[in-house]
C-alpha positions in Angstrom: -130.4 29.8 10.9 -129.7 29.5 7.1 -129.4 25.8 7.3 -132.7 25.4 9.2 -134.4 27.6 6.7 -133.0 25.8 3.6 -133.8 22.4 5.1 -137.4 23.3 5.9 -138.1 25.1 2.7 -138.8 28.4 4.5 -137.1 31.8 4.5 -134.8 32.9 7.2 -137.4 35.6 8.2 -140.1 33.0 8.7 -137.8 31.0 10.9 -136.8 34.1 13.0 -140.5 35.0 13.4 -141.4 31.5 14.4 -138.6 31.4 17.0 -139.7 34.8 18.4 -143.3 33.7 18.7 -142.1 30.5 20.5 -140.0 32.5 23.0 -143.0 34.8 23.7 -145.3 31.8 24.2 -142.8 30.1 26.5 -142.5 33.3 28.6 -146.3 33.5 28.8 -146.6 29.9 30.0 -143.8 30.4 32.5 -145.4 33.7 33.8 -148.9 32.1 34.1 -147.6 29.6 36.6 -147.2 32.3 39.3 -148.3 35.8 40.2 -146.2 37.3 37.4 -149.0 37.1 34.8 -150.4 40.6 35.5 -146.9 42.1 35.3 -146.1 40.2 32.1 -149.3 41.2 30.4 -148.5 44.9 31.1 -145.2 44.5 29.2 -146.7 42.9 26.1 -147.1 45.2 23.1 -150.6 45.8 22.1 -151.6 45.1 18.6 
């Protein structure tokens, strides 16, 4: 993680946040393919 952050000129926190958003987006796309979308949306934290 440190190496990626240093190489991209970002902080480790920014890299971790970006990866977390990527994983959430990936899960949404996967869930939207089937009937699991409603169940997935219920599990998402509201902001």
